[in-house]
ZADREN-262269 format. One line per field, with one value per residue: x negated, y negated, z negated of N, C-alpha, C in turn; residue in one letter; residue number from 1. Coordinates in nm, 4 decimals. Last residue first. Layout:
# residues N
n.east	[X/...]
n.north	[Y/...]
n.up	[Z/...]
ca.east	[X/...]
ca.north	[Y/...]
ca.up	[Z/...]
c.east	[X/...]
c.north	[Y/...]
c.up	[Z/...]
rest	[A/...]
nr	[NUM/...]
This chain:
# residues 213
n.east	[-8.3638/-8.6178/-8.5802/-8.3825/-8.4727/-8.7057/-8.6719/-8.6838/-8.9401/-9.0867/-9.0234/-9.1540/-9.4146/-9.4576/-9.2366/-9.1303/-9.1953/-9.2257/-9.4899/-9.6356/-9.6027/-9.8677/-10.1116/-10.1397/-9.9788/-10.1327/-10.2784/-10.0807/-9.9710/-10.1832/-10.1895/-9.8623/-9.6122/-9.3456/-9.0195/-8.8711/-8.8885/-8.6992/-8.7627/-8.6840/-8.7390/-8.6809/-8.6877/-8.8431/-8.5285/-8.3536/-8.1854/-8.3608/-8.5987/-8.5787/-8.5327/-8.7801/-8.9544/-8.8614/-8.9224/-9.2030/-9.2627/-9.1629/-9.3397/-9.5677/-9.4816/-9.4657/-9.7338/-9.8234/-9.6890/-9.7485/-10.0312/-10.0715/-9.8791/-9.7985/-9.7674/-9.4159/-9.2578/-9.2508/-9.2283/-9.1989/-9.0540/-9.1566/-9.0756/-9.2296/-9.1446/-9.1628/-9.0603/-8.9917/-8.9093/-8.7778/-8.9172/-9.2510/-9.4687/-9.6699/-9.6101/-9.6446/-9.9118/-10.0199/-9.8502/-9.8689/-10.1392/-10.1437/-9.9838/-10.1368/-10.3686/-10.2595/-10.1262/-10.2748/-10.5498/-10.5870/-10.4577/-10.6188/-10.8655/-10.8071/-10.7498/-10.9995/-11.1578/-11.0428/-10.8361/-10.5980/-10.5180/-10.2663/-10.1063/-10.2691/-10.2946/-10.3742/-10.5749/-10.4010/-10.3569/-10.2884/-10.1647/-10.0099/-9.7908/-9.6053/-9.5465/-9.4173/-9.3360/-9.4032/-9.5868/-9.7450/-9.9797/-10.1577/-10.4217/-10.4197/-10.2771/-10.4534/-10.6712/-10.5639/-10.5384/-10.8127/-10.9229/-10.7852/-10.8840/-11.1532/-11.1409/-11.0485/-11.0313/-10.8355/-10.8090/-11.0740/-11.0541/-11.0485/-10.8140/-10.7333/-10.4502/-10.2960/-10.0354/-9.9041/-9.9032/-9.9782/-10.2452/-10.2562/-10.1905/-10.4043/-10.6206/-10.5533/-10.5851/-10.8588/-10.9421/-10.8579/-11.0247/-11.2759/-11.2509/-11.0623/-10.9169/-10.6878/-10.4397/-10.3419/-10.1048/-9.9463/-9.6934/-9.3912/-9.2646/-9.4203/-9.5142/-9.3624/-9.4666/-9.7321/-9.6869/-9.5689/-9.7921/-9.9632/-9.8062/-9.7779/-10.1064/-10.3566/-10.4129/-10.2670/-10.2531/-10.0439/-9.9552/-9.7814/-9.6600/-9.5054/-9.3557/-9.4265/-9.1948]
n.north	[1.0385/0.9972/0.8380/0.6605/0.5246/0.3858/0.1612/-0.0456/-0.0139/-0.0748/-0.3445/-0.4476/-0.3814/-0.5287/-0.8058/-0.9063/-1.2403/-1.5079/-1.5518/-1.5422/-1.6724/-1.5579/-1.5105/-1.2382/-0.9908/-0.7576/-0.7565/-0.7742/-0.5188/-0.3849/-0.5060/-0.6511/-0.7866/-0.6151/-0.5537/-0.2575/0.0855/0.3442/0.7007/1.0247/1.3398/1.6749/1.9412/2.2503/2.4178/2.5584/2.3907/2.1901/2.2166/2.1142/1.8439/1.7719/1.8236/1.6228/1.3962/1.4090/1.3745/1.1145/0.9754/0.9987/0.8678/0.6070/0.5649/0.5758/0.3614/0.1392/0.1240/0.0863/-0.1314/-0.3835/-0.5660/-0.5652/-0.2574/0.0147/0.0890/0.0258/0.1077/0.2593/0.4842/0.7078/1.0186/1.2648/1.5868/1.7898/2.1305/2.3737/2.5564/2.4266/2.2629/2.4295/2.4677/2.1892/2.1140/2.2103/2.1090/1.8378/1.7956/1.8157/1.5933/1.3835/1.3974/1.3346/1.0723/0.8801/0.9503/1.0053/0.7937/0.5822/0.6540/0.6335/0.3596/0.2507/0.3589/0.2371/-0.0504/-0.1564/-0.2871/-0.2306/-0.3261/-0.5831/-0.5400/-0.5471/-0.2882/-0.0275/0.0839/0.3997/0.5138/0.6812/0.7665/1.0183/1.1889/1.4791/1.6646/1.8996/2.1903/2.4669/2.5271/2.3660/2.4482/2.5743/2.3860/2.1712/2.2916/2.3284/2.0608/1.9825/2.1554/2.0657/1.8079/1.8587/1.9771/1.7586/1.4322/1.2471/1.1516/1.1316/1.0739/1.0753/1.1447/1.1516/1.2103/1.0480/0.9711/0.7039/0.4832/0.2499/0.2819/0.4750/0.3124/0.1328/0.3071/0.4057/0.1729/0.1393/0.3683/0.3071/0.0911/0.2200/0.3986/0.4294/0.6305/0.8466/0.9984/1.0995/1.2488/1.1893/1.3456/1.1595/0.9649/0.7340/0.7202/0.5982/0.3418/0.3880/0.4911/0.2760/0.1068/0.2533/0.2533/-0.0167/-0.1283/0.1319/0.4017/0.6080/0.7817/1.0243/1.1491/1.3996/1.4561/1.6846/1.6808/1.8395/2.0411]
n.up	[-7.1237/-7.0468/-6.8145/-6.8479/-7.0754/-6.9609/-6.8072/-6.9929/-7.0976/-6.8667/-6.8408/-7.0629/-6.9962/-6.7548/-6.6997/-6.3815/-6.2527/-6.2739/-6.3184/-6.0891/-5.7907/-5.5682/-5.4456/-5.3791/-5.3118/-5.3007/-5.5307/-5.7197/-5.7205/-5.8548/-6.1030/-6.1725/-6.2616/-6.0827/-5.9606/-6.1114/-5.9938/-5.9362/-5.9571/-5.9275/-6.0872/-6.1157/-6.3413/-6.2194/-6.1522/-5.9927/-5.8542/-5.7583/-5.6253/-5.3712/-5.4132/-5.5291/-5.3213/-5.1467/-5.2959/-5.3058/-5.0349/-5.0082/-5.1677/-5.0020/-4.7738/-4.8726/-4.9213/-4.6568/-4.5310/-4.6945/-4.6803/-4.4008/-4.3333/-4.4055/-4.2024/-4.2250/-4.3159/-4.2825/-4.6229/-4.8812/-5.1711/-5.4119/-5.6800/-5.8770/-6.0399/-6.2846/-6.3888/-6.6701/-6.7765/-6.7433/-6.5932/-6.5679/-6.6038/-6.5137/-6.2436/-6.1529/-6.1435/-5.9038/-5.7024/-5.7581/-5.7000/-5.4207/-5.3515/-5.4590/-5.3058/-5.0466/-5.0909/-5.2266/-5.1958/-4.9183/-4.7879/-4.8783/-4.7723/-4.4981/-4.4761/-4.5418/-4.3400/-4.1085/-4.1511/-3.9225/-3.6949/-3.6068/-3.8137/-4.0067/-4.3647/-4.7089/-4.8557/-5.0358/-5.3342/-5.4614/-5.7773/-6.0454/-6.1801/-6.2612/-6.5506/-6.6746/-6.9660/-7.0998/-7.0392/-7.2141/-7.3554/-7.4943/-7.4292/-7.1808/-7.0252/-7.0279/-6.8974/-6.6460/-6.5736/-6.5679/-6.3769/-6.1522/-6.1445/-6.0898/-5.8382/-5.6787/-5.7126/-5.7150/-5.9700/-6.1850/-6.5419/-6.8569/-7.0535/-7.3946/-7.5705/-7.8504/-8.0799/-8.2929/-8.4601/-8.3481/-8.3163/-8.1169/-7.8968/-7.8935/-7.8516/-7.5977/-7.4461/-7.4748/-7.3382/-7.0808/-7.0271/-7.0286/-6.8081/-6.5394/-6.4216/-6.6009/-6.7924/-7.1031/-7.2593/-7.5636/-7.7271/-7.7883/-7.9348/-7.9338/-7.6576/-7.4656/-7.4547/-7.3833/-7.1255/-6.9994/-6.9859/-6.8214/-6.5843/-6.5168/-6.6075/-6.6737/-6.7025/-6.5957/-6.3814/-6.5001/-6.7952/-6.9563/-7.2668/-7.4934/-7.8240/-8.1291/-8.3008]
ca.east	[-8.2202/-8.5973/-8.6892/-8.3740/-8.3544/-8.7194/-8.6755/-8.5640/-8.8248/-9.0962/-8.9769/-9.0089/-9.3552/-9.4546/-9.3498/-9.0946/-9.1975/-9.0931/-9.3989/-9.6186/-9.5727/-9.7294/-10.0801/-10.2353/-9.9284/-10.0405/-10.3503/-10.1691/-9.8953/-10.1403/-10.3052/-9.9655/-9.7409/-9.4194/-9.1528/-8.8635/-8.9189/-8.7401/-8.7116/-8.7499/-8.6702/-8.7668/-8.6143/-8.8174/-8.6162/-8.4521/-8.1260/-8.2318/-8.5944/-8.6135/-8.4285/-8.6542/-8.9653/-8.8540/-8.7818/-9.1255/-9.3020/-9.1024/-9.2017/-9.5695/-9.5089/-9.3452/-9.6423/-9.8685/-9.6837/-9.6104/-9.9622/-10.1414/-9.8893/-9.8002/-9.8971/-9.5370/-9.2803/-9.1975/-9.2412/-9.2617/-9.0326/-9.1865/-9.0657/-9.1845/-9.2176/-9.1047/-9.1591/-8.9480/-8.9829/-8.7157/-8.7776/-9.1567/-9.3363/-9.6736/-9.6033/-9.5146/-9.8310/-10.0830/-9.8770/-9.7381/-10.0917/-10.2145/-9.9443/-10.0015/-10.3764/-10.3284/-10.0620/-10.1284/-10.4896/-10.6451/-10.4109/-10.4745/-10.8499/-10.8483/-10.6457/-10.8805/-11.1851/-11.0422/-10.9688/-10.6191/-10.6446/-10.3769/-10.1157/-10.1853/-10.3577/-10.2769/-10.5556/-10.4973/-10.3026/-10.3904/-10.1416/-10.1342/-9.7954/-9.7108/-9.5178/-9.5256/-9.3099/-9.2646/-9.5854/-9.6478/-9.9037/-10.0143/-10.3929/-10.4900/-10.2227/-10.3179/-10.6844/-10.6009/-10.4175/-10.7130/-10.9712/-10.7710/-10.7401/-11.1163/-11.1904/-10.9671/-11.1314/-10.8712/-10.7118/-11.0288/-11.0755/-11.1057/-10.8735/-10.7812/-10.5699/-10.3217/-10.1594/-9.8988/-9.8801/-9.8346/-10.2008/-10.2872/-10.1050/-10.2669/-10.6149/-10.5597/-10.4538/-10.7676/-10.9724/-10.7995/-10.8802/-11.2455/-11.2671/-11.1269/-11.0595/-10.7233/-10.5381/-10.3587/-10.2253/-9.9764/-9.8382/-9.4702/-9.1986/-9.3523/-9.6007/-9.3350/-9.3239/-9.7028/-9.7579/-9.4876/-9.6721/-10.0026/-9.8493/-9.6614/-9.9774/-10.3077/-10.5074/-10.2241/-10.2518/-10.1526/-9.9370/-9.8974/-9.6352/-9.6242/-9.3522/-9.4344/-9.3189]
ca.north	[1.0522/1.0932/0.9369/0.7461/0.6102/0.4966/0.2912/-0.0292/0.0011/0.0591/-0.2494/-0.4641/-0.3270/-0.3826/-0.7515/-0.8355/-1.0949/-1.4611/-1.5711/-1.4159/-1.7113/-1.5751/-1.6466/-1.3006/-1.1277/-0.7892/-0.7392/-0.8893/-0.6277/-0.3454/-0.5234/-0.5486/-0.8509/-0.6439/-0.6100/-0.3969/-0.0232/0.2255/0.5743/0.9181/1.2113/1.5781/1.8235/2.1420/2.3342/2.6360/2.5038/2.1553/2.2598/2.2549/1.9261/1.7491/1.9010/1.7642/1.4266/1.4176/1.4974/1.2227/0.9886/1.0486/1.0112/0.6740/0.5654/0.6777/0.4966/0.1811/0.1482/0.1932/-0.0015/-0.2807/-0.5631/-0.6100/-0.4003/-0.0682/0.1414/-0.0773/0.1227/0.1209/0.4412/0.5696/0.9406/1.1361/1.5049/1.6861/2.0055/2.2726/2.5297/2.5381/2.2086/2.3829/2.5820/2.2573/2.0751/2.2443/2.2525/1.9052/1.7879/1.9140/1.7287/1.4092/1.4235/1.4615/1.1928/0.8721/0.9251/1.0913/0.9312/0.5828/0.6471/0.7628/0.4584/0.2153/0.3960/0.3825/0.0086/-0.0887/-0.3258/-0.2007/-0.1820/-0.5407/-0.5551/-0.5727/-0.4279/-0.0712/-0.0251/0.3123/0.4739/0.6516/0.6256/0.9953/1.0629/1.4268/1.5494/1.8540/2.0450/2.4070/2.6321/2.3564/2.3817/2.6380/2.5194/2.1552/2.2453/2.4462/2.1419/1.9129/2.1595/2.2052/1.8276/1.7890/2.0561/1.8785/1.5392/1.3018/1.2515/1.0851/1.1582/0.9836/1.2223/1.0736/1.2768/1.0611/1.0415/0.8086/0.6148/0.2688/0.1750/0.5137/0.4256/0.0832/0.2238/0.4966/0.2376/0.0351/0.3546/0.4227/0.0698/0.1140/0.4486/0.3224/0.6236/0.7243/1.0160/0.9813/1.2920/1.1376/1.3386/1.2509/1.0956/0.7724/0.7698/0.7396/0.3594/0.3276/0.5715/0.3949/0.0642/0.2246/0.3780/0.0581/-0.1477/-0.0058/0.3043/0.5547/0.6386/1.0008/1.0282/1.3727/1.3771/1.6383/1.7018/1.7195/2.0377]
ca.up	[-7.1489/-7.1557/-6.8212/-6.7288/-7.0855/-7.0557/-6.7387/-6.9099/-7.1861/-6.9259/-6.7393/-7.0490/-7.1188/-6.7534/-6.7727/-6.5039/-6.2456/-6.2355/-6.4318/-6.1625/-5.9283/-5.6104/-5.4851/-5.4712/-5.3259/-5.1916/-5.4055/-5.7022/-5.6597/-5.7204/-6.0147/-6.1818/-6.2362/-6.2050/-5.9345/-6.0680/-6.0874/-5.8615/-6.0093/-5.8515/-6.0804/-6.0492/-6.2952/-6.3152/-6.2325/-6.0674/-5.9247/-5.8190/-5.7653/-5.3863/-5.3513/-5.6014/-5.4453/-5.1087/-5.2641/-5.4297/-5.1043/-4.9311/-5.2141/-5.1401/-4.7673/-4.8246/-5.0346/-4.7509/-4.4745/-4.6715/-4.8071/-4.4754/-4.2654/-4.5099/-4.2701/-4.1568/-4.3388/-4.1758/-4.4877/-4.7973/-5.0267/-5.3748/-5.5409/-5.8757/-5.9415/-6.2477/-6.3191/-6.5778/-6.7772/-6.8297/-6.5567/-6.5729/-6.6348/-6.6524/-6.3350/-6.1513/-6.2586/-6.0308/-5.7112/-5.7675/-5.8382/-5.5026/-5.3111/-5.5083/-5.4495/-5.0738/-5.0342/-5.2290/-5.3272/-5.0216/-4.7675/-4.9044/-4.9174/-4.5539/-4.4482/-4.6206/-4.4789/-4.1264/-4.1579/-4.0507/-3.7537/-3.5175/-3.7894/-3.8942/-4.2336/-4.6041/-4.8155/-4.9344/-5.2550/-5.4012/-5.6383/-5.9741/-6.1469/-6.1635/-6.4842/-6.5924/-6.8803/-7.0995/-7.0307/-7.1234/-7.2880/-7.5252/-7.5571/-7.2912/-7.0489/-7.0829/-7.0346/-6.7240/-6.5907/-6.6499/-6.5157/-6.1955/-6.1686/-6.2128/-5.9518/-5.6991/-5.7321/-5.5840/-5.9264/-6.0542/-6.4239/-6.7582/-6.9448/-7.2808/-7.5220/-7.7074/-8.0471/-8.1918/-8.5176/-8.3696/-8.4056/-8.2548/-7.9327/-7.9080/-7.9727/-7.7120/-7.4559/-7.5257/-7.4811/-7.1508/-7.0324/-7.1232/-6.9453/-6.6150/-6.3898/-6.5312/-6.6869/-7.0189/-7.1887/-7.4316/-7.7230/-7.7072/-7.9253/-8.0575/-7.7648/-7.4931/-7.4841/-7.5135/-7.2261/-7.0249/-7.0597/-6.9596/-6.6477/-6.5629/-6.5431/-6.6685/-6.7587/-6.7257/-6.3561/-6.4053/-6.7159/-6.8721/-7.1465/-7.4223/-7.6793/-8.0483/-8.2215]
c.east	[-8.1788/-8.4508/-8.6622/-8.4790/-8.3375/-8.5936/-8.6697/-8.5568/-8.6962/-8.9783/-8.9837/-8.9524/-9.2041/-9.3922/-9.3428/-9.2193/-9.1694/-9.0836/-9.2583/-9.5237/-9.5405/-9.7179/-9.9425/-10.1959/-10.0171/-9.9972/-10.2629/-10.2496/-9.9836/-10.0676/-10.2689/-10.0811/-9.8580/-9.5530/-9.2203/-9.0054/-8.8965/-8.7647/-8.7680/-8.6843/-8.7526/-8.6873/-8.7144/-8.7311/-8.7574/-8.5310/-8.2246/-8.1754/-8.4619/-8.5935/-8.4533/-8.5437/-8.8371/-8.8608/-8.7644/-8.9801/-9.2182/-9.1373/-9.1284/-9.4273/-9.5116/-9.3619/-9.5126/-9.7844/-9.7189/-9.5989/-9.8233/-10.0683/-9.9510/-9.8215/-9.9060/-9.6562/-9.4131/-9.2150/-9.1752/-9.2746/-9.0855/-9.1757/-9.1015/-9.1918/-9.1532/-9.1998/-9.0908/-9.0670/-8.9308/-8.7883/-8.7197/-9.0165/-9.2312/-9.5373/-9.6043/-9.5085/-9.6992/-9.9918/-9.9349/-9.7586/-9.9558/-10.1622/-10.0136/-9.9580/-10.2391/-10.3306/-10.1310/-10.0588/-10.3382/-10.5746/-10.4599/-10.4170/-10.7026/-10.8313/-10.6804/-10.7691/-11.0646/-11.0661/-10.9627/-10.7559/-10.6684/-10.5133/-10.2344/-10.2081/-10.2564/-10.3491/-10.4499/-10.4728/-10.4095/-10.3235/-10.2603/-10.1042/-9.9209/-9.7064/-9.6338/-9.4781/-9.4359/-9.2365/-9.4393/-9.6643/-9.8064/-9.9292/-10.2448/-10.4501/-10.2875/-10.2575/-10.5500/-10.6155/-10.4460/-10.5930/-10.8692/-10.8121/-10.7103/-10.9690/-11.1518/-11.0103/-11.0570/-10.9747/-10.7428/-10.9340/-11.0228/-11.1478/-10.9255/-10.8489/-10.6115/-10.4465/-10.1722/-10.0337/-9.8727/-9.8009/-10.0526/-10.2391/-10.1296/-10.1718/-10.4721/-10.5504/-10.4482/-10.6272/-10.8849/-10.8246/-10.8100/-11.0972/-11.2284/-11.1337/-11.1345/-10.8732/-10.5614/-10.4727/-10.2478/-10.1077/-9.8758/-9.6195/-9.2820/-9.2919/-9.5287/-9.4103/-9.2909/-9.5572/-9.7282/-9.5542/-9.5824/-9.8821/-9.8861/-9.7007/-9.8660/-10.1658/-10.4552/-10.3089/-10.2150/-10.1436/-10.0600/-9.8675/-9.7672/-9.5834/-9.4772/-9.4337/-9.3166]
c.north	[1.0050/1.1082/1.0427/0.8567/0.7035/0.5828/0.4086/0.1098/0.0216/0.0854/-0.1063/-0.3638/-0.3361/-0.3207/-0.5987/-0.7777/-1.0338/-1.3084/-1.5207/-1.4296/-1.5857/-1.6186/-1.6675/-1.4398/-1.2065/-0.9358/-0.7783/-0.8786/-0.7490/-0.4600/-0.4856/-0.5803/-0.7542/-0.7107/-0.6550/-0.4481/-0.1618/0.1102/0.4575/0.7868/1.1119/1.4492/1.7256/2.0316/2.3389/2.5532/2.5735/2.2682/2.2300/2.3068/2.0744/1.8388/1.8900/1.8540/1.5714/1.4544/1.5173/1.3583/1.0974/1.0724/1.0726/0.8241/0.6331/0.6802/0.6016/0.3234/0.2023/0.2266/0.1086/-0.1404/-0.4576/-0.6150/-0.4424/-0.2169/0.0505/-0.0333/0.0050/0.1140/0.2934/0.5140/0.8022/1.0640/1.3771/1.6127/1.9064/2.1394/2.4093/2.4976/2.3194/2.3288/2.5411/2.3788/2.1517/2.2203/2.2949/2.0554/1.8530/1.9143/1.8351/1.5506/1.4532/1.4938/1.3203/0.9981/0.9421/1.0756/1.0207/0.7233/0.6494/0.7646/0.5932/0.3178/0.3639/0.4268/0.1588/-0.0218/-0.2630/-0.2341/-0.1456/-0.3934/-0.5206/-0.5970/-0.4404/-0.2176/-0.0736/0.2092/0.3921/0.6205/0.5868/0.8502/1.0320/1.2998/1.5125/1.7483/2.0012/2.2552/2.5795/2.4656/2.3878/2.5785/2.5855/2.2907/2.2252/2.4093/2.2717/2.0031/2.0961/2.2195/1.9722/1.8102/1.9917/1.9572/1.6662/1.4122/1.3086/1.1902/1.0883/1.0598/1.1272/1.1641/1.2036/1.1436/1.0549/0.8739/0.7293/0.4103/0.1858/0.4089/0.4661/0.1934/0.1756/0.4198/0.3295/0.0922/0.2479/0.4135/0.1855/0.0898/0.3430/0.3606/0.5223/0.7215/0.8825/1.0002/1.1893/1.1941/1.3007/1.2350/1.2002/0.9137/0.8037/0.7929/0.5026/0.3512/0.5196/0.4853/0.1834/0.1861/0.3579/0.1877/-0.0663/-0.0096/0.1612/0.4381/0.5623/0.8551/1.0085/1.2495/1.3497/1.5618/1.6422/1.7546/1.9144]
c.up	[-7.2861/-7.1940/-6.9295/-6.7311/-6.9653/-7.0680/-6.8359/-6.8481/-7.1074/-7.0184/-6.7905/-6.9506/-7.1149/-6.8795/-6.7741/-6.5710/-6.3830/-6.2334/-6.4020/-6.2807/-6.0079/-5.7568/-5.5422/-5.5191/-5.4209/-5.1923/-5.2867/-5.5732/-5.6329/-5.6515/-5.8707/-6.0874/-6.2556/-6.1702/-6.0646/-6.0403/-6.0254/-5.9579/-5.9296/-5.8929/-5.9996/-6.0309/-6.2336/-6.2553/-6.1768/-6.1682/-6.0185/-5.9036/-5.8349/-5.5277/-5.3733/-5.5464/-5.5267/-5.2306/-5.2208/-5.4020/-5.2307/-4.9906/-5.1355/-5.1907/-4.9060/-4.8164/-4.9949/-4.8782/-4.5784/-4.6217/-4.7827/-4.6048/-4.3482/-4.4517/-4.3802/-4.2517/-4.2756/-4.1968/-4.3857/-4.6526/-4.9457/-5.2233/-5.5260/-5.7339/-5.9312/-6.1528/-6.2727/-6.5186/-6.6746/-6.8340/-6.6299/-6.5292/-6.6451/-6.6953/-6.4820/-6.2434/-6.2657/-6.1505/-5.8440/-5.7818/-5.8548/-5.6453/-5.3949/-5.4748/-5.5074/-5.2235/-5.0810/-5.1796/-5.3247/-5.1554/-4.8802/-4.8921/-4.9560/-4.7059/-4.5100/-4.6004/-4.5687/-4.2701/-4.1803/-4.0488/-3.8913/-3.5736/-3.7010/-3.8641/-4.1248/-4.4719/-4.7055/-4.8997/-5.1586/-5.3135/-5.5909/-5.8272/-6.0690/-6.1181/-6.3901/-6.5251/-6.8023/-6.9934/-7.0212/-7.1236/-7.1852/-7.4595/-7.5936/-7.4264/-7.1697/-7.1155/-7.1026/-6.8709/-6.6664/-6.6774/-6.6099/-6.3422/-6.2084/-6.2456/-6.0844/-5.8211/-5.7724/-5.5940/-5.7891/-5.9980/-6.2991/-6.6329/-6.8386/-7.1791/-7.3956/-7.6835/-7.8963/-8.1694/-8.4196/-8.4162/-8.4379/-8.3554/-8.0773/-7.9521/-7.9994/-7.8438/-7.5772/-7.5425/-7.5458/-7.3007/-7.1031/-7.1392/-7.0470/-6.7618/-6.4763/-6.5084/-6.6168/-6.9202/-7.0797/-7.3796/-7.5802/-7.7371/-7.8505/-8.0553/-7.8947/-7.6149/-7.5224/-7.5528/-7.3655/-7.1281/-7.0927/-7.0439/-6.7927/-6.6329/-6.6032/-6.6105/-6.7586/-6.7752/-6.4812/-6.3592/-6.6294/-6.7876/-7.0764/-7.2972/-7.6162/-7.9006/-8.1318]
rest	[X/X/X/X/X/X/X/X/X/X/X/X/X/X/X/X/X/X/X/X/X/X/X/X/X/X/X/X/X/X/X/X/X/X/X/X/X/X/X/X/X/X/X/X/X/X/X/X/X/X/X/X/X/X/X/X/X/X/X/X/X/X/X/X/X/X/X/X/X/X/X/X/X/X/X/X/X/X/X/X/X/X/X/X/X/X/X/X/X/X/X/X/X/X/X/X/X/X/X/X/X/X/X/X/X/X/X/X/X/X/X/X/X/X/X/X/X/X/X/X/X/X/X/X/X/X/X/X/X/X/X/X/X/X/X/X/X/X/X/X/X/X/X/X/X/X/X/X/X/X/X/X/X/X/X/X/X/X/X/X/X/X/X/X/X/X/X/X/X/X/X/X/X/X/X/X/X/X/X/X/X/X/X/X/X/X/X/X/X/X/X/X/X/X/X/X/X/X/X/X/X/X/X/X/X/X/X/X/X/X/X/X/X]
nr	[213/212/211/210/209/208/207/206/205/204/203/202/201/200/199/198/197/196/195/194/193/192/191/190/189/188/187/186/185/184/183/182/181/180/179/178/177/176/175/174/173/172/171/170/169/168/167/166/165/164/163/162/161/160/159/158/157/156/155/154/153/152/151/150/149/148/147/146/145/144/143/142/141/140/139/138/137/136/135/134/133/132/131/130/129/128/127/126/125/124/123/122/121/120/119/118/117/116/115/114/113/112/111/110/109/108/107/106/105/104/103/102/101/100/99/98/97/96/95/94/93/92/91/90/89/88/87/86/85/84/83/82/81/80/79/78/77/76/75/74/73/72/71/70/69/68/67/66/65/64/63/62/61/60/59/58/57/56/55/54/53/52/51/50/49/48/47/46/45/44/43/42/41/40/39/38/37/36/35/34/33/32/31/30/29/28/27/26/25/24/23/22/21/20/19/18/17/16/15/14/13/12/11/10/9/8/7/6/5/4/3/2/1]
C-alpha cells in the first residue's frame, strides 16, 4: 500500500522539492495557495510516475483545514507523514516599527495555523506516523522581530509536541535546512548572490534520509 505524505506549503521552494523527492514512495497531498504552482508540481510528479492530490487551500482558514483532514481520513484512514513548510516572511523592520498587519499575519500563519494543524493532524498520524518541522532560528536578530518571534514560537510548539509524544508517538522531527534561494529568503536578502545558496532539490535530497530513514 502506498504511503501518504501531507505537505503544507508545497507550491514552491523546499516544500515542492520535498514533494518531488517523496513522490516515488508516497502519495503526495500538496497544500498551497497558488493553484498554478500546485499544477506544475502535479505535472512533475506524474511525469516521474508518482501521484498527488492537490489541495489549493489557505492554512489559516480553519474550516478548510478541518475539511482537508476529514478528507484524508475518509480516503486513507491514516497519514504516514506530515511536512510543515508553510511560513510567512514579514518584511524586515525595527522592533518598534513592525506593522500591525504584518505581525497579525505572521501570528496567524506561523503560530495559530500550526497549533490548529497539530491538533487536526496528530490523530491521523497516530502512534506510527511522523511530523517534520523546519527550523530557521532568527530570534533576536536585528530587523527579524516579526519573523523571528513567530517562527521561534512555531518551533517551540513543535518541540513541546516532540517531548510529549516521545513514548506514545507520533514521531516529531525538527530539521535545519541550509540557506536556499527561496522566495522567503529573497524577501530578507534581495540583493545577495544566490549562486552560493543550496538548490532546494539538492537540499531535499540531503534531508530525505532524516525524514524517511
